[in-house]
C-alpha positions as CSV (number, residue, x, y, z in Angstrom):
1,M,-1.5,8.1,5.1
2,I,0.1,5.2,2.8
3,L,-2.5,3.7,0.5
4,D,-2.2,0.1,0.4
5,T,-2.4,-1.5,-3.2
6,T,-5.9,-2.5,-2.0
7,F,-6.9,0.7,-1.7
8,L,-5.9,2.1,-5.2
9,V,-7.0,-0.9,-7.1
10,D,-10.3,-0.3,-5.7
11,V,-10.4,3.3,-6.4
12,L,-9.7,1.8,-10.2
13,R,-12.5,-0.6,-10.2
14,G,-14.8,2.7,-9.3
15,A,-15.6,1.2,-5.8
16,E,-18.3,2.6,-3.9
17,P,-16.5,2.8,-0.2
18,V,-13.5,4.3,-1.5
19,A,-15.6,6.8,-3.2
20,D,-16.1,9.5,-0.3
21,L,-12.3,8.5,1.1
22,V,-10.9,9.6,-2.5
23,S,-12.1,13.4,-1.4
24,D,-11.1,13.5,2.0
25,L,-7.7,12.1,1.1
26,D,-7.1,15.2,-1.5
27,E,-6.8,17.4,1.7
28,E,-4.0,15.2,3.6
29,A,-1.3,14.7,0.5
30,P,-1.7,11.0,0.5
31,Y,1.7,9.0,-0.7
32,V,2.0,5.1,-1.6
33,S,5.3,3.0,-1.2
34,S,7.5,2.0,-4.2
35,I,6.1,-1.2,-3.2
36,T,2.5,-0.3,-4.3
37,V,4.2,1.1,-7.6
38,M,5.8,-2.6,-8.0
39,D,2.0,-4.4,-7.2
40,L,0.3,-2.3,-9.6
41,H,2.5,-2.4,-12.5
42,E,2.8,-6.3,-11.9
43,G,-0.9,-5.9,-11.7
44,V,-1.7,-4.9,-15.1
45,H,1.1,-7.4,-17.0
46,V,0.0,-10.2,-15.5
47,A,-3.6,-9.9,-15.8
48,D,-4.9,-9.5,-19.6
49,T,-5.4,-5.4,-19.0
50,T,-6.4,-3.0,-21.8
51,E,-4.1,-0.3,-22.7
52,T,-6.9,2.3,-21.2
53,Q,-6.3,-0.3,-17.8
54,R,-2.7,0.1,-17.8
55,D,-3.3,4.0,-18.6
56,A,-5.6,4.7,-15.6
57,V,-2.8,3.0,-13.2
58,A,-0.1,5.6,-15.0
59,E,-2.5,8.0,-14.2
60,L,-3.4,7.8,-10.8
61,L,0.3,6.9,-9.9
62,T,1.0,10.5,-11.4
63,E,-1.0,12.0,-8.7
64,I,0.2,10.0,-6.0
65,N,3.4,11.1,-3.9
66,E,5.5,8.5,-4.0
67,L,8.0,7.2,-0.2
68,P,10.8,5.2,-1.6
69,F,11.6,2.0,-0.2
70,D,15.1,2.6,1.0
71,R,17.7,1.1,3.5
72,D,16.0,2.7,6.4
73,C,12.3,0.8,5.3
74,A,14.3,-2.8,4.6
75,M,16.3,-2.4,7.9
76,A,12.5,-2.1,9.7
77,A,11.3,-4.7,7.0
78,G,13.7,-7.0,7.6
79,R,13.3,-6.6,11.4
80,L,9.5,-7.0,11.2
81,N,9.5,-9.7,8.7
82,A,11.3,-12.2,11.5
83,E,9.0,-10.5,14.4
84,L,6.1,-11.9,12.6
85,V,7.7,-15.3,11.1
86,S,8.8,-16.0,14.9
87,A,5.5,-15.2,16.0
88,G,3.8,-17.5,13.3
89,E,2.2,-14.5,11.9
90,R,4.1,-14.4,8.7
91,I,2.4,-12.0,6.0
92,D,3.2,-11.6,2.3
93,E,6.8,-9.9,1.9
94,T,5.5,-7.0,0.2
95,D,2.7,-6.2,2.8
96,V,6.2,-6.5,5.0
97,M,7.5,-3.5,3.1
98,I,4.6,-1.2,2.8
99,A,3.7,-1.7,6.7
100,A,8.0,-0.5,7.5
101,T,7.4,2.3,5.0
102,A,4.6,3.1,6.6
103,L,6.8,2.8,10.6
104,V,9.9,4.4,9.0
105,H,7.4,7.6,7.8
106,D,5.6,7.5,11.1
107,Y,2.3,7.3,8.9
108,P,-0.9,4.7,8.9
109,V,-1.6,2.5,6.4
110,M,-5.3,3.0,4.7
111,T,-6.2,-0.7,3.3
112,R,-8.9,-3.3,3.2
113,N,-6.4,-5.9,4.1
114,V,-6.6,-5.3,7.6
115,D,-5.8,-8.9,8.7
116,H,-1.8,-8.8,7.2
117,F,-1.5,-5.3,8.4
118,E,-2.8,-5.6,11.4
119,R,-0.6,-8.2,12.9
120,A,2.2,-5.7,12.3
121,D,1.6,-3.9,16.2
122,E,3.4,-1.1,15.5
123,V,1.4,-0.2,12.2
124,E,-1.4,2.4,12.2
125,V,-4.3,0.8,10.5
126,V,-7.1,3.0,8.8
127,S,-9.8,0.3,7.0
128,Y,-12.6,1.3,5.2
């Protein structure tokens, strides 16, 4: 399973819906896309965060396996983005890249952002 940025933000905030899911995910070896790593680090540098909050993001990411956004992912993202734009269903490019990573590695995406990810028909979406 690939954990989307929204899921990890909810983990960091201690949101109740994710509490039970976190313990279940420990058994499934969850992953993040390197794009999610970028999203989280961008967020802590744009927002007025404390060193403790930045450290929490870094610590959370050390506990999760990372899948790189490589050439295969880039090619899948290009195709997927073109299809979405042609269909008038454009989504954020970072979500396209995360969706492409899920497609290439054949994993579902755990997200609260169901609207964007469900537009990519080939991506299995798990919501909470």
